[in-house]
All heavy atoms as an XYZ file, in Angstrom:
857
protein
N     207.860    100.611    319.562
C     206.818    100.774    318.513
C     205.662    101.443    319.278
O     205.245    101.128    320.450
C     206.304     99.489    318.100
C     206.509     99.281    316.553
S     205.631     97.808    315.847
C     206.725     96.507    316.415
N     204.993    102.394    318.635
C     203.754    102.973    319.154
C     202.665    101.957    319.056
O     202.616    101.086    318.210
C     203.460    104.226    318.260
C     204.429    105.346    318.201
C     203.908    106.458    317.311
C     205.010    107.499    317.148
N     204.549    108.580    316.194
N     201.600    102.184    319.913
C     200.560    101.159    319.902
C     199.877    101.007    318.554
O     199.563     99.899    318.094
C     199.507    101.834    320.826
C     200.374    102.605    321.804
C     201.512    103.165    321.034
N     199.685    102.076    317.780
C     199.073    101.951    316.487
C     199.975    101.182    315.502
O     199.482    100.485    314.616
C     198.623    103.261    315.873
C     199.773    104.296    315.662
C     200.010    105.239    316.731
O     199.745    104.895    317.933
O     200.433    106.335    316.535
N     201.255    101.259    315.675
C     202.207    100.517    314.895
C     202.088     99.004    315.141
O     202.293     98.257    314.253
C     203.653    100.998    315.000
C     203.875    102.416    314.587
O     203.072    102.936    313.716
O     204.741    103.082    315.064
N     201.910     98.679    316.475
C     201.778     97.297    316.802
C     200.468     96.722    316.167
O     200.581     95.598    315.587
C     201.668     97.075    318.328
C     201.315     95.682    318.676
C     202.912     97.535    319.019
N     199.358     97.377    316.143
C     198.100     96.998    315.537
C     198.360     96.792    314.056
O     197.918     95.816    313.473
C     196.991     97.890    315.907
N     198.929     97.756    313.436
C     199.223     97.673    311.898
C     200.060     96.485    311.599
O     199.908     95.743    310.633
C     199.849     99.031    311.437
C     198.842    100.131    311.234
C     199.443    101.289    310.544
N     198.535    102.424    310.697
C     198.683    103.457    311.525
N     199.773    103.446    312.273
N     197.768    104.450    311.542
N     201.185     96.291    312.400
C     202.097     95.183    312.232
C     201.353     93.876    312.368
O     201.633     92.893    311.740
C     203.283     95.294    313.177
N     200.347     93.781    313.293
C     199.606     92.539    313.486
C     198.847     92.259    312.184
O     198.874     91.166    311.690
C     198.569     92.801    314.677
C     197.559     91.775    314.773
C     197.824     90.548    315.442
C     196.272     91.908    314.227
C     196.833     89.521    315.485
C     195.320     91.003    314.261
C     195.586     89.744    314.906
O     194.680     88.778    314.909
N     198.164     93.265    311.711
C     197.322     93.032    310.487
C     198.195     92.712    309.288
O     197.855     91.795    308.517
C     196.447     94.268    310.188
C     195.348     94.408    311.089
C     195.163     95.528    311.885
C     194.308     93.470    311.205
C     194.138     95.754    312.753
C     193.243     93.630    312.059
C     193.180     94.787    312.843
N     199.444     93.258    309.231
C     200.301     92.913    308.173
C     200.765     91.529    308.240
O     200.900     90.763    307.280
C     201.497     93.884    308.093
O     200.974     95.264    307.884
C     202.476     93.565    307.033
N     201.219     91.102    309.495
C     201.685     89.788    309.691
C     200.626     88.674    309.329
O     200.823     87.654    308.745
C     202.080     89.509    311.148
N     199.353     89.029    309.720
C     198.214     88.025    309.356
C     197.985     88.038    307.846
O     197.898     86.986    307.195
C     196.942     88.460    310.048
C     195.704     87.695    309.534
C     197.028     88.287    311.601
N     197.953     89.169    307.240
C     197.773     89.215    305.768
C     198.814     88.534    304.980
O     198.552     87.905    303.997
C     197.662     90.744    305.411
C     197.124     90.934    303.950
C     196.820     92.456    303.652
N     197.749     93.449    304.160
C     197.502     94.205    305.201
N     196.396     94.160    305.894
N     198.392     95.085    305.673
N     200.140     88.670    305.444
C     201.228     88.012    304.732
C     201.565     86.624    305.258
O     202.577     86.004    304.775
C     202.470     88.879    304.816
O     202.774     89.107    306.183
C     202.176     90.248    304.175
N     200.885     86.167    306.275
C     201.078     84.908    306.932
C     202.519     84.772    307.474
O     203.175     83.724    307.340
C     200.809     83.710    305.958
C     199.319     83.609    305.620
C     199.060     82.426    304.805
C     197.658     82.187    304.446
N     197.386     80.977    303.740
N     203.009     85.838    308.101
C     204.354     85.918    308.564
C     204.305     85.515    310.099
O     204.157     86.393    310.945
C     204.995     87.292    308.278
C     206.380     87.322    308.738
O     206.946     86.433    309.548
O     207.125     88.279    308.208
N     204.547     84.245    310.384
C     204.322     83.718    311.667
C     205.464     84.324    312.627
O     205.232     84.572    313.728
C     204.392     82.221    311.771
C     203.970     81.542    313.069
C     202.497     81.892    313.398
C     204.103     80.041    313.029
N     206.635     84.451    312.099
C     207.730     85.097    312.910
C     207.440     86.445    313.345
O     207.552     86.868    314.475
C     209.072     85.068    312.144
C     209.564     83.632    311.958
O     209.229     82.711    312.859
O     210.326     83.393    310.965
N     206.970     87.341    312.328
C     206.667     88.687    312.637
C     205.385     88.735    313.628
O     205.381     89.571    314.547
C     206.301     89.476    311.280
N     204.451     87.836    313.378
C     203.275     87.762    314.254
C     203.718     87.524    315.712
O     203.317     88.101    316.668
C     202.375     86.554    313.781
C     201.074     86.453    314.529
C     200.000     87.151    314.200
C     201.073     85.463    315.638
C     198.830     86.910    314.866
C     199.844     85.337    316.208
C     198.790     85.998    315.930
N     204.599     86.491    315.911
C     205.042     86.041    317.288
C     205.827     87.140    317.963
O     205.757     87.213    319.143
N     206.549     87.934    317.202
C     207.373     89.033    317.875
C     206.480     90.087    318.512
O     206.954     90.933    319.362
C     208.405     89.589    316.834
C     209.522     88.745    316.526
C     210.620     89.531    315.788
N     210.158     89.982    314.491
C     210.213     89.347    313.325
N     210.680     88.062    313.288
N     209.777     89.750    312.221
N     205.218     90.176    318.141
C     204.354     91.181    318.640
C     203.821     90.892    319.978
O     203.283     91.732    320.646
C     203.170     91.345    317.713
C     203.578     91.895    316.296
C     202.385     91.820    315.354
C     204.170     93.341    316.330
N     203.878     89.615    320.458
C     203.223     89.178    321.624
C     204.179     88.984    322.750
O     205.236     88.506    322.615
C     202.434     87.840    321.421
C     201.195     88.042    320.547
C     201.258     88.008    319.106
C     199.952     88.104    321.209
C     200.116     88.176    318.436
C     198.852     88.235    320.372
C     198.932     88.265    319.002
N     203.673     89.172    323.983
C     204.410     88.908    325.210
C     204.433     87.364    325.447
O     203.492     86.697    324.904
C     203.812     89.609    326.378
N     205.319     86.777    326.102
C     205.388     85.341    326.326
C     204.218     84.824    327.002
O     203.771     83.759    326.786
C     206.730     84.985    327.150
C     207.990     85.071    326.315
C     208.078     84.032    325.200
O     207.629     82.907    325.455
O     208.643     84.373    324.150
N     203.622     85.633    327.875
C     202.468     85.185    328.688
C     201.108     85.842    328.200
O     200.170     85.993    328.918
C     202.640     85.463    330.206
C     202.864     86.934    330.490
O     203.131     87.756    329.524
O     202.775     87.315    331.606
N     201.169     86.238    326.917
C     199.936     86.871    326.354
C     198.752     86.006    326.350
O     198.877     84.740    326.429
C     200.284     87.386    324.961
N     197.580     86.568    326.156
C     196.276     85.838    326.067
C     195.655     86.317    324.811
O     195.493     87.606    324.582
C     195.421     86.041    327.183
C     194.089     85.389    327.092
C     196.191     85.488    328.548
N     195.214     85.431    323.922
C     194.369     85.813    322.785
C     192.989     85.288    322.972
O     192.833     84.029    323.062
C     195.036     85.247    321.488
C     194.569     85.698    320.186
C     195.521     85.958    319.153
C     193.200     86.042    319.927
C     195.046     86.398    317.870
C     192.772     86.468    318.696
C     193.718     86.655    317.698
N     192.032     86.064    322.951
C     190.655     85.688    323.210
C     189.845     85.790    321.908
O     189.782     86.844    321.276
C     189.892     86.566    324.283
C     188.485     85.999    324.588
C     190.731     86.563    325.536
N     189.209     84.749    321.496
C     188.438     84.604    320.233
C     187.090     85.021    320.404
O     186.580     85.046    321.597
C     188.496     83.162    319.682
C     189.733     82.907    318.819
C     190.981     82.975    319.320
C     189.498     82.581    317.449
C     192.087     82.772    318.392
C     190.525     82.326    316.663
C     191.841     82.500    317.112
N     186.372     85.306    319.348
C     184.963     85.763    319.474
C     184.082     84.889    320.185
O     183.086     85.247    320.879
C     184.509     85.921    318.102
C     185.792     86.236    317.240
C     186.803     85.442    318.004
N     184.397     83.516    320.202
C     183.634     82.560    320.808
C     183.936     82.426    322.311
O     183.349     81.609    323.037
C     183.656     81.138    320.168
C     185.071     80.583    320.185
O     185.994     81.222    320.899
O     185.205     79.490    319.634
N     184.900     83.232    322.800
C     185.302     83.251    324.125
C     186.432     82.307    324.470
O     187.041     82.268    325.557
N     186.931     81.486    323.475
C     188.005     80.542    323.757
C     189.262     81.353    323.864
O     189.547     82.269    323.075
C     188.112     79.611    322.628
C     189.281     78.607    322.800
C     189.238     77.474    321.695
C     190.295     76.512    322.061
N     190.399     75.438    321.062
N     190.084     81.030    324.906
C     191.333     81.759    325.138
C     192.573     80.872    324.786
O     192.556     79.669    325.096
C     191.480     82.115    326.624
C     190.369     83.213    326.998
C     190.761     83.679    328.467
O     191.751     83.287    329.074
O     189.974     84.459    328.919
N     193.504     81.435    324.169
C     194.821     80.830    323.874
C     195.708     81.599    324.761
O     196.023     82.715    324.558
C     195.157     80.883    322.399
C     194.166     80.298    321.528
N     194.277     78.951    321.173
C     193.089     80.714    320.909
C     193.248     78.693    320.406
N     192.508     79.662    320.243
N     196.216     80.976    325.832
C     197.178     81.560    326.758
C     198.641     81.146    326.525
O     198.886     79.972    326.391
C     196.711     81.190    328.181
N     199.467     82.074    326.450
C     200.889     81.860    326.270
C     201.314     81.880    324.915
O     200.526     81.465    324.039
N     202.513     82.375    324.542
C     202.925     82.533    323.185
C     202.987     81.218    322.471
O     202.466     81.099    321.280
C     204.300     83.197    323.199
C     204.819     83.526    321.713
C     203.855     84.443    320.971
C     206.200     84.221    321.963
N     203.413     80.166    323.018
C     203.421     78.850    322.228
C     201.992     78.482    321.733
O     201.758     78.066    320.610
C     203.939     77.792    323.213
C     204.863     78.620    324.167
C     204.102     79.915    324.274
N     200.972     78.671    322.668
C     199.593     78.255    322.271
C     199.065     79.281    321.202
O     198.355     78.864    320.262
C     198.698     78.311    323.545
N     199.440     80.467    321.275
C     198.983     81.522    320.277
C     199.596     81.225    318.933
O     198.893     81.251    317.891
C     199.356     82.948    320.749
C     198.477     83.300    322.025
C     199.136     83.974    319.653
C     198.913     84.537    322.704
N     200.820     80.820    318.960
C     201.600     80.505    317.624
C     201.039     79.237    317.093
O     200.871     79.182    315.819
C     203.020     80.528    317.908
C     203.802     81.798    318.129
C     205.254     81.516    318.527
C     203.678     82.742    317.067
N     200.664     78.298    317.883
C     200.209     76.993    317.362
C     198.786     77.249    316.697
O     198.515     76.785    315.576
C     200.017     76.029    318.531
C     199.405     74.704    318.122
C     199.193     73.770    319.280
O     200.062     73.830    320.220
O     198.117     73.033    319.243
N     197.976     78.145    317.383
C     196.752     78.476    316.847
C     196.804     79.190    315.484
O     196.146     78.900    314.500
C     195.930     79.332    317.854
C     194.580     79.913    317.351
S     194.767     81.440    316.499
C     195.698     82.469    317.550
N     197.744     80.178    315.492
C     197.864     80.962    314.286
C     198.468     80.184    313.145
O     198.196     80.348    311.963
C     198.652     82.219    314.540
C     198.558     83.322    313.534
C     197.077     83.859    313.535
O     196.326     83.684    314.386
O     196.755     84.447    312.450
N     199.403     79.281    313.424
C     199.976     78.397    312.391
C     198.946     77.589    311.720
O     198.873     77.481    310.475
C     201.124     77.489    313.036
C     201.849     76.595    312.028
C     202.890     75.694    312.682
N     203.991     76.506    313.220
C     204.224     76.713    314.546
N     203.468     76.126    315.477
N     205.252     77.510    314.921
N     198.057     77.068    312.526
C     196.887     76.307    311.943
C     195.979     77.179    311.119
O     195.563     76.768    310.065
C     196.140     75.594    313.043
N     195.734     78.378    311.605
C     194.907     79.372    310.853
C     195.588     79.647    309.517
O     194.928     79.778    308.506
C     194.682     80.599    311.651
N     196.867     79.955    309.523
C     197.579     80.279    308.317
C     197.526     79.153    307.293
O     197.510     79.274    306.101
C     199.023     80.648    308.615
C     199.252     82.036    309.234
C     200.449     82.410    309.726
C     198.184     82.888    309.326
C     200.620     83.653    310.236
C     198.391     84.184    309.873
C     199.696     84.490    310.385
N     197.581     77.900    307.797
C     197.631     76.769    306.933
C     196.261     76.481    306.344
O     196.179     75.995    305.136
C     198.103     75.491    307.690
N     195.182     76.855    307.062
C     193.859     76.513    306.574
C     193.147     77.535    305.855
O     192.178     77.230    305.140
N     193.552     78.801    305.992
C     192.804     79.916    305.273
C     193.752     80.872    304.720
O     194.934     80.837    304.886
C     191.920     80.578    306.341
O     192.704     81.109    307.317
C     190.879     79.685    307.000
N     193.164     81.844    303.951
C     193.974     82.971    303.561
C     193.300     84.244    303.991
O     192.727     84.974    303.123
C     194.103     82.874    301.965
O     194.777     81.764    301.536
N     193.308     84.559    305.222
C     192.660     85.778    305.708
C     193.302     87.001    305.124
O     194.478     87.004    305.015
C     192.688     85.697    307.175
C     193.838     84.887    307.501
C     193.979     83.924    306.316
N     192.499     87.959    304.810
C     193.023     89.234    304.247
C     192.445     90.387    304.949
O     191.511     90.993    304.462
C     192.749     89.253    302.756
O     193.292     90.415    302.208
N     192.903     90.785    306.115
C     192.334     91.802    306.936
C     192.689     93.287    306.358
O     193.771     93.435    305.909
C     192.902     91.724    308.324
C     194.265     91.029    308.082
C     193.981     90.137    306.912
N     191.651     94.091    306.291
C     191.888     95.437    305.860
C     191.495     96.385    307.040
O     190.212     96.454    307.353
C     191.008     95.769    304.606
O     191.377     94.856    303.714
C     191.189     97.195    304.153
N     192.410     96.920    307.820
C     192.003     97.803    308.973
C     191.120     99.025    308.383
O     191.331     99.530    307.277
C     193.386     98.331    309.446
C     194.357     97.341    308.907
C     193.777     96.854    307.683
N     190.109     99.347    309.262
C     189.224    100.474    308.924
C     189.462    101.663    309.922
O     189.590    102.795    309.379
C     187.823     99.955    308.857
C     187.513     98.890    307.863
C     187.481     99.528    306.521
N     187.330     98.515    305.456
C     187.831     98.539    304.219
N     188.621     99.540    303.845
N     187.613     97.559    303.391
N     189.340    101.367    311.129
C     189.364    102.329    312.159
C     190.255    101.955    313.270
O     190.214    100.743    313.675
C     187.895    102.670    312.662
C     188.017    103.675    313.818
C     187.020    103.094    311.542
N     191.027    102.909    313.897
C     191.831    102.563    315.048
C     191.626    103.649    315.987
O     191.740    104.839    315.616
C     193.276    102.376    314.659
C     193.555    101.031    314.196
S     195.387    100.710    314.224
C     195.654    100.626    312.515
N     191.278    103.328    317.251
C     191.291    104.299    318.356
C     192.411    103.863    319.258
O     192.535    102.756    319.716
C     189.943    104.176    319.068
C     188.759    104.475    318.125
C     189.881    105.113    320.254
C     187.368    104.089    318.700
N     193.272    104.878    319.542
C     194.624    104.642    320.173
C     194.646    105.233    321.507
O     194.401    106.447    321.662
C     195.695    105.119    319.207
C     197.109    104.809    319.889
C     195.624    104.444    317.847
N     195.119    104.486    322.459
C     195.416    104.988    323.856
C     196.923    104.865    324.112
O     197.773    104.431    323.181
N     197.364    105.132    325.351
C     198.716    104.995    325.650
C     199.329    103.557    325.593
O     200.449    103.387    325.094
C     198.996    105.468    327.094
C     198.762    107.015    327.203
O     198.870    107.684    326.182
O     198.610    107.407    328.235
N     198.478    102.594    325.924
C     198.927    101.156    325.918
C     197.751    100.250    325.413
O     197.691     99.100    325.787
C     199.350    100.721    327.329
C     200.674    101.382    327.771
C     201.163    100.948    328.985
N     200.764     99.626    329.408
C     200.945     99.133    330.645
N     201.471     99.883    331.574
N     200.611     97.865    330.946
N     196.928    100.867    324.575
C     195.826     99.997    324.030
C     195.374    100.582    322.716
O     195.474    101.852    322.473
C     194.683    100.007    325.068
N     194.793     99.625    321.902
C     194.305    100.044    320.555
C     193.006     99.249    320.413
O     192.982     98.103    320.594
C     195.264     99.741    319.440
C     194.651    100.072    318.023
C     196.563    100.452    319.577
N     191.931     99.957    319.966
C     190.736     99.298    319.534
C     190.764     99.543    317.996
O     190.782    100.568    317.456
C     189.520     99.967    320.149
N     190.729     98.368    317.306
C     190.812     98.414    315.860
C     189.698     97.680    315.179
O     189.325     96.535    315.653
N     189.191     98.223    314.186
C     188.086     97.522    313.380
C     188.649     97.256    312.003
O     189.335     97.972    311.441
C     186.952     98.516    313.248
C     185.729     97.853    312.622
C     184.609     98.924    312.603
O     183.960     99.089    313.670
O     184.376     99.509    311.571
N     188.320     96.073    311.527
C     188.827     95.587    310.203
C     187.773     94.747    309.513
O     186.974     94.105    310.154
C     190.148     94.879    310.312
N     187.915     94.754    308.194
C     187.216     93.836    307.322
C     188.106     92.650    307.035
O     189.265     92.927    306.690
C     186.619     94.406    306.018
C     185.619     95.521    306.356
O     184.979     95.535    307.319
O     185.403     96.382    305.444
N     187.579     91.491    307.033
C     188.454     90.323    306.650
C     187.713     89.558    305.480
O     186.554     89.122    305.708
C     188.608     89.346    307.802
C     189.399     90.118    308.918
C     189.428     88.170    307.350
C     189.649     89.255    310.096
N     188.349     89.517    304.379
C     187.843     88.799    303.253
C     188.311     87.351    303.360
O     189.534     86.988    303.484
C     188.304     89.288    301.965
C     187.707     88.734    300.758
C     187.975     89.324    299.473
O     188.524     90.391    299.379
O     187.753     88.666    298.378
N     187.348     86.403    303.405
C     187.621     84.997    303.501
C     187.669     84.400    302.101
O     187.297     85.006    301.104
C     186.526     84.342    304.346
C     186.395     84.923    305.827
C     185.269     84.259    306.520
C     187.653     84.744    306.521
N     188.078     83.125    302.048
C     188.040     82.408    300.776
C     186.608     82.485    300.280
O     185.705     82.311    301.023
C     188.493     80.949    301.017
C     189.955     80.805    301.288
C     190.284     79.278    301.635
C     190.942     81.244    300.200
N     186.461     82.580    298.995
C     185.187     82.656    298.407
C     184.526     84.047    298.396
O     183.443     84.215    297.867
N     185.279     85.030    298.900
C     184.809     86.368    298.876
C     183.909     86.848    300.016
O     183.571     88.026    300.055
N     183.661     85.959    300.899
C     182.795     86.346    302.054
C     183.521     87.405    302.955
O     184.813     87.096    303.162
C     182.397     85.128    302.897
C     181.434     85.487    303.950
C     180.844     84.270    304.550
N     179.858     84.595    305.535
C     179.299     83.829    306.334
N     179.569     82.491    306.315
N     178.399     84.237    307.232
N     182.937     88.331    303.461
C     183.632     89.321    304.282
C     183.039     89.336    305.745
O     181.754     89.257    305.787
C     183.377     90.769    303.711
C     183.993     91.722    304.639
C     184.118     90.818    302.263
N     183.842     89.362    306.673
C     183.362     89.533    308.089
C     184.016     90.826    308.583
O     185.103     91.220    308.121
C     183.760     88.341    308.992
C     185.199     88.108    309.039
C     183.006     87.079    308.522
C     185.673     87.107    310.077
N     183.400     91.399    309.601
C     183.925     92.529    310.333
C     184.508     92.074    311.624
O     183.755     91.241    312.357
C     182.911     93.609    310.530
C     182.501     94.338    309.191
C     181.445     95.393    309.515
O     180.706     95.308    310.397
N     181.503     96.446    308.642
N     185.629     92.496    312.055
C     186.151     92.181    313.337
C     186.520     93.456    314.094
O     186.836     94.521    313.497
C     187.423     91.264    313.272
C     187.069     89.998    312.693
C     188.606     91.924    312.542
N     186.376     93.375    315.372
C     186.888     94.403    316.260
C     187.932     93.864    317.194
O     187.634     92.761    317.783
C     185.797     95.111    317.078
N     189.138     94.313    317.161
C     190.206     93.797    317.959
C     190.589     94.821    319.023
O     190.728     96.007    318.751
C     191.442     93.460    317.147
C     191.203     92.297    316.241
O     190.605     91.304    316.655
N     191.728     92.344    315.065
N     190.683     94.318    320.327
C     191.138     95.225    321.369
C     192.480     94.723    321.804
O     192.670     93.567    322.199
C     190.188     95.071    322.574
C     188.693     95.395    322.241
C     187.829     95.190    323.544
C     188.560     96.867    321.720
N     193.540     95.472    321.519
C     194.922     95.229    321.807
C     195.308     95.883    323.144
O     195.190     97.126    323.172
C     195.860     95.715    320.679
C     195.562     95.258    319.330
C     194.627     95.810    318.517
C     196.361     94.214    318.897
C     194.520     95.310    317.251
C     196.181     93.693    317.590
C     195.253     94.295    316.764
N     195.803     95.127    324.013
C     196.226     95.725    325.381
C     197.751     95.368    325.435
O     198.173     94.211    325.334
C     195.559     94.993    326.536
C     194.036     95.202    326.518
C     193.219     94.213    325.996
C     193.474     96.273    327.054
C     191.801     94.440    325.950
C     192.045     96.583    327.026
C     191.241     95.533    326.399
O     189.947     95.746    326.381
N     198.625     96.375    325.517
C     199.983     96.230    325.425
C     200.592     96.304    326.856
O     200.143     97.033    327.704
C     200.574     97.369    324.586
C     199.995     97.510    323.204
C     200.666     98.688    322.455
C     200.019     96.276    322.379
N     201.743     95.627    327.053
C     202.446     95.643    328.272
C     203.476     96.811    328.258
O     203.543     97.627    327.334
C     203.066     94.294    328.566
C     204.224     93.946    327.647
O     204.722     94.687    326.860
N     204.602     92.642    327.642
N     204.293     96.900    329.294
C     205.286     97.991    329.464
C     206.284     97.898    328.311
O     206.941     98.976    328.027
C     205.907     97.980    330.764
C     204.989     98.302    331.982
O     203.982     99.019    331.613
O     205.290     97.878    333.095
N     206.559     96.807    327.693
C     207.503     96.626    326.654
C     206.871     96.910    325.299
O     207.629     96.789    324.276
C     208.107     95.213    326.737
C     208.849     94.985    327.963
O     209.524     95.927    328.454
O     208.850     93.875    328.489
N     205.611     97.280    325.197
C     204.984     97.452    323.895
C     204.514     96.170    323.178
O     204.251     96.236    322.013
N     204.516     95.111    323.859
C     204.062     93.827    323.326
C     202.673     93.673    323.642
O     202.148     94.152    324.662
C     204.892     92.677    323.906
C     206.365     92.742    323.680
C     206.804     91.979    322.434
C     208.303     91.970    322.407
N     208.676     91.221    321.222
N     202.000     92.804    322.702
C     200.518     92.505    323.061
C     200.496     91.649    324.250
O     201.039     90.458    324.216
C     199.922     91.894    321.803
C     199.924     92.852    320.634
C     198.420     91.442    322.083
C     199.522     92.220    319.312
N     199.837     92.048    325.289
C     199.523     91.320    326.529
C     198.280     90.547    326.454
O     198.158     89.369    326.867
C     199.585     92.191    327.750
C     199.504     91.364    329.015
C     200.741     90.558    329.204
O     201.937     91.037    329.250
N     200.560     89.258    329.438
N     197.291     91.155    325.792
C     195.961     90.551    325.635
C     195.393     91.140    324.386
O     195.359     92.283    324.111
C     194.986     90.872    326.812
C     193.725     90.227    326.766
C     192.859     90.560    328.008
N     191.602     89.913    328.030
C     191.321     88.734    328.438
N     192.292     87.963    328.961
N     190.139     88.216    328.405
N     194.863     90.176    323.552
C     194.004     90.593    322.325
C     192.770     89.928    322.429
O     192.592     88.665    322.489
C     194.867     90.171    321.174
C     194.198     90.246    319.704
C     193.810     91.750    319.549
C     195.227     89.889    318.642
N     191.732     90.697    322.385
C     190.307     90.267    322.375
C     189.740     90.457    320.988
O     189.812     91.690    320.596
C     189.480     90.839    323.451
O     190.026     90.435    324.736
N     189.050     89.535    320.385
C     188.539     89.730    319.042
C     187.011     89.411    319.031
O     186.637     88.496    319.689
C     189.296     88.772    318.088
O     188.822     89.016    316.768
N     186.378     90.337    318.360
C     184.851     90.186    318.265
C     184.522     90.237    316.818
O     185.151     90.990    316.017
C     184.224     91.422    318.994
C     184.622     91.453    320.370
C     185.671     92.221    320.793
C     183.915     90.723    321.390
C     186.156     92.316    322.134
C     184.356     90.851    322.757
C     185.429     91.629    323.102
N     183.523     89.412    316.403
C     183.279     89.297    315.020
C     181.786     89.634    314.655
O     180.845     89.230    315.426
C     183.474     87.844    314.499
O     184.892     87.524    314.788
C     183.208     87.660    313.028
N     181.595     90.241    313.489
C     180.255     90.435    312.997
C     180.180     89.849    311.552
O     181.012     90.302    310.666
C     179.921     91.947    312.904
C     178.580     92.201    312.259
C     178.278     93.660    312.178
C     176.939     93.990    311.435
N     176.802     95.442    311.210
N     179.383     88.828    311.336
C     179.277     88.206    310.028
C     178.363     89.129    309.150
O     177.298     89.509    309.681
C     178.733     86.847    310.151
C     179.673     85.898    310.872
C     179.767     85.742    312.196
C     180.642     85.194    310.244
N     180.740     84.824    312.483
C     181.298     84.472    311.326
C     181.155     84.943    309.001
C     182.389     83.603    311.094
C     182.160     84.025    308.751
C     182.709     83.411    309.880
N     178.814     89.354    307.960
C     177.986     90.207    307.029
C     177.140     89.301    306.076
O     177.467     88.291    305.744
C     178.859     91.087    306.224
C     179.631     92.133    307.034
C     180.521     92.958    306.098
C     178.757     93.039    307.841
């Protein structure tokens, strides 16, 4: 998969709450860094976190802009939360040699 396809697949998996598709995008030793600096290290921890997020909310990310490199993508998206509140996120996807997400750092701007 091309780097931009990985980022699009990530947003689709989150939007559809497809945990299997979500998990296939990450390396086994991946790290997911949240806007508050909390890190989820390793695929099991990332899946546990996302499973809880899918159960508790209905995030609906809409990608806006992607800047693509050979093994990285910077993506900006709007996320509509329950009740219609919208936040903006910037995600930095770093891919390994296999095209899997090795590190994902997320930054949030509340509107």
